[in-house]
N, C-alpha and C positions, 0 to 999 in steps of 0.2 A: 349485750356483755361480751367478754372476749375471756377464752379460758387461759389460765396460766399457772403457775407451780408456786407454790411457797416453798422456798429454799433451794440450795445448790442442786437437789437431786429430785427428778421428777418421778413420781408415783401417784398412783391410784389416790391414796388417802392425802396427797398435797395438791391435788388441783382444786382450785378456786376460781369463782368467775366475778372479775373486776373489770372497771374499765380503765383503761390506760391513757385516757383523754375525755375532755368533755365534747369533742367536737362531735363524737360519732351519735350523740340524742339529737343532736341540730341536723344533721342528715337524715335521719330515720324520721324526723319530726318535720322535716323540710315540707312537705305539701301542706300538712295540717296548718303550719305557723302561715304560709304564703296565704292560703285560703281564708283562715280566719281574721286575719290582719288587712287583707285585699293589698298587698303590697306589689309593688311594680318594680322590675330591675332598673336600675341596681339598687340592691338594698340588702341590709346585713342581719343577724341573727347572732346574739351575746348570750354567753350561758357562764354561770360562776358555780364550781361545786368540788367535789372531791375527785382526785383521779391518784391512781395505785399504778408501783412498778415493783417488779420482781427483783430488787438491789439485793445482790447476793452479799455484797460488802457496804451497809449505808454508813461511811465513814467521813463523808465529805460535807458534814455539816449541813446546809439548806441545799447543797447541789446533788446530794445522792439520797434520797428519802423512798422510802416505802409508801408512805401517804402523804399526800400536800394538797393546798387548796390550789385550784386553777382558774384562770379566766380566760376566755377565748370570744373571738368575733371569727364569723366566717360571711364573707364578703361576696355575696352574688352579685353578678354583673350576665349581661347578653354574650352569648359565645361570640359573636361577630363584632362585639364591640368593646373589648378586652383593653382597649388603648385608647377608650373614649371618657376621660375623667375630666367633668366640667370644673371639678375643683382645684385643679393643679395649679393655678395661679395664686391661689391662696397661700402657697408654700412653697413656691418657685425660687425666693429669696433666701429661704431657709439654709443654714449652713452645717454639715454634719462632718465628723471625722469617718472617712472611708477607708476600707481596707478590702479591696477586690481580690479577686481569686489571682489574677495576673501579680499584683503584688506580693500574696502571700508566697506563690512558688518562685518568684525572683528576690525573697527575701527583703525586700522593699518597706520602708515604714508606709503608716497611713498617710494619708491625704486628706484637707480640708476642703470641701466640694460644696455646692450649692446643688439644689435641687434639679434646678434649672440644666446645669451642665451634666448631672447625672443622666438625665431626659435626653438631651441634645446629642450627648456621647454615645448613647444607647448601652450605657453601662448598666444600667437597670432597663429590663427589656420593656415593660409596660410604664403608663404614667399612673395607673392608678397603683400599680406595687410602690411606685417613688413617693405617691401622694401618703399610703398609709405608713410607709417607715418615716416620714417627715412628722407625721400625726402622731406617732407613739412618741418619737425621741421629743416633740413638744408637751406631750402629756407630761413625762419625767421633768424637764426642764421647768416647765410652767407652773411646777409643784415644790420649787424650789431646788432641785437636785443641780448640781454643776454640769453645765454643757461640755466642759473640757473631759470629764471622765467617761463619755460614752464614745461608742464609735458603731456604725453599722459592717458587718464583716458578711462577704458573700462566702455561700458555701462552694467548694471545689467540688470537681467533678465526680470526686471519688467519694465524697461523704453526701452528695446529694440524693435525696430519697427517691426512691424508685417513681413515686407518683408525684413529684413536682416538678415543673417547667423551670423553675427558679427558686431560690431560698436565701434569705438574707437573716441574720442574726443580729439583735441590737444587744450589745455587750457594754460590761461597765468596768471601769480598771478599778477593782476593789484593792485593799493593802497586799493582798496575797494574790495578785494578777487577773487578767481579762475573763471575766466569766459571761455566759450568756444570760442575759433576761428575757427576753423574747424571740421566739422563731416565727418569723412572718414569711410563710410560702405560698406559692402560686401554686394550689393544687389542681387548677382546672377542673375538669368532670370527671375526675378519677373517683371520686367517693360516691357521689350521686350513682353513678353509672354500676358500682359493685353493689350497691343497697339494690338498685333496681335488679340487679342479675340474678341474686342470692334470694331475693325476697319476692321475687315475682310482682312487683308493685311499681306503679308508674310512677316516678316522681319528677317527670317531666312536667313543665308549664306551657300555657298555649301562646305564642307570640301574635297579637293582634293586627300586627302592621306586617309581619309575612305571611299571617294566615297559616300557622304552621305550629306542632310542638317542639320544644328546643327544651336542652338540657343545660341549665345555668353552669357557668364557670365559677368557680373559688378563686377569684384573683388576689385575695389576699389572706390570711388566716393569721392575726396576731393572738400568738400562743403565749400566755405568761404565769409562773407560779407568784400567787400573791405574796407568799413570804418571801421571794428574793426583790419585789418591788420595796418592801418594808425596809428590808437589811440597808438597799440604795438611802431612801430618804434618812434612815438613821444614821448612817456613815456620814452623809453630808450636812446632817444637821448637829450631829453631838460635836461639841467644839469645847476645848479647854482654854478658856478666858483666863490667863494669866494675870492681866491688870487687876480684874474682879477678885481672882483666885478661887474660882469655883467653876464646875461644868456648866454650860449653857446649851440647852438643846432647841437649837434654832430651826425649829419646824415650822414649814409655811404655813400660816393662818388657818387654812384650809383643811391641814392635817394634826394641827394642834389639838388636842385632847380636852383641854381647857383654855377658853379664849381670854377670859379676863380673871384677874385676881383684884378682889375687892378688900382693902386694908385701911381701918383706923390708925391713925399716924401714932397712937400709944393706945394700949389695951386695957389701961386703968382708970380711963376716962368716959363713966355710962353714956355721957352725952355723942361722944364720937363712935364708939360701938352701936349705937343704937342709930346714929346716920347712916354708917357702915351698912347695916342689916337692912336699911330702908331701901339703899341704893343697890345693895347686891337683889333684895327679892325683885326689883324692877327690871335690874339690867337680865336676870336669870329667864324672863321671858323670851329675849330675843336670843339669848348668847350662853353659850355654857359657862360657868362662872365658878369660881370659888373664895369662900370667905374666910380669911386667917386672921386671927386676933391674937395668935399665942408666938410670944419671944419679940424680939426687937424688930423694927423697921426694916433694918437691914438683914436679919437673917431672913424675915419673909420675903423679901427680892431674891435673896440666894435660894431660897426653895422654888420660888416661882420660878427663877431661870432654869433649874436644875430639870423640873419637868415640863418645860416648854410653855408655861403660860405666856401668851401672845404680848399682854399689855397688863400691867397694872393700875389701878386707881385708887388713891390714897385722899381720904377724908381726913383735914386737919382743923385745926382751930377757926383759920379763915373761912371754912366750909360752912359753920355756923355763923358767919355774919353776912357774906355775900354768896354763898350757895355754889361756889366754884371748887373744882376738884383739881388734883394733878395727877395726869396719866404720864406713865413711864414705860417708854418702849424698852421691849426685852433686847432687841437686838443690838440696839445703840446707847442705852441707859439714858437718852436724851428725855428730857420732861418738858411737857407744855400744861398749861393752865387753861380750863374751858368750865362754862358753865354747865350746871349738872343737865340742865334743859338741851344742851346740846351735845350730850356725852354719847349716844346711841349714834346719832349721825357722824361724830369724829372718829368712832372707834371703825364703824363700818366702812370708812374712807382711808383709815390706816390700814385694815384688812384689804383694800383694794391696792396699795401701793403708793398712796400720796404720802409724802414728806411732811413731817412733824413740825415744819415752820411754816408751812402753809395753812397748818390748821388750828394753829393756836401760838399764844407766846411763849416764848422759849424761855424756860428758867437756867439761870447761870448756876 
């Protein structure tokens, strides 16, 4: 733990011991984790938990907080293999908006570049660092965030941390401007060496090939506040749909807190309500579901849209005859008709990104 002071003036009574980042516990426990898991380089250690900062004026919403939830990865590689990334080909065609140190100093705009260009032109020094930048960018985009709202920004010399060989920030263009989401630093062997020096503990590992002890390098440290990630997804999902006349929360199905809504077409017909309850009880074994029998079907659809329910399943009078139901897409309002026996498979394929027209009969 690190000592800090609570408030603007340092006094004996204001001293507190809180961690400014989750990373240091990873370094302190490095040998224990490595030996107990029998991991060989390269490998990463991830951690999530509370971090604290002595912000004198915490007035910038989620960007200046005294206490926040942080998630970090420390990715360790062999000191002689910092550019030996076997996964770089998986992301080499991925494109990102790039804002280099040179662009910043010359007041140029950002440019869209592929990972291959960044590596070939040595804009990013190591392939490992380029790989992790692309991976973190794809994590956001893969969960529904708009790729055009992101950029990677290189730290200029004057702001580069003393321990970092290179640092890039993954930033998002909020309505109030560009803000950092993640810092991805190449911390080299600074942290392990510092812990070794001050604790007098050996945190090196034995290299069986070279027959000697080595101190691994942290080639990349993706570090992010959980609250900022939440804000990104909310900004990209929150949609004022003028055609529907209500708010639609278009969260990616993996993030939607409720996946399915199950409705009887009308709530004053016991046979429809009973069938909807039966279907709900079956679906909730695999999906987070909500049964709603209150109000008109249109009002129930609107409520579902506003809280981000990914798809709505409606039981109607035809269901009682042929055991088919209607599935309504939250994002497009398109509807298809499927058999109840095919419902779980159809919903799963929808969540995987399959188009409705290939999953059932589109209703006019």
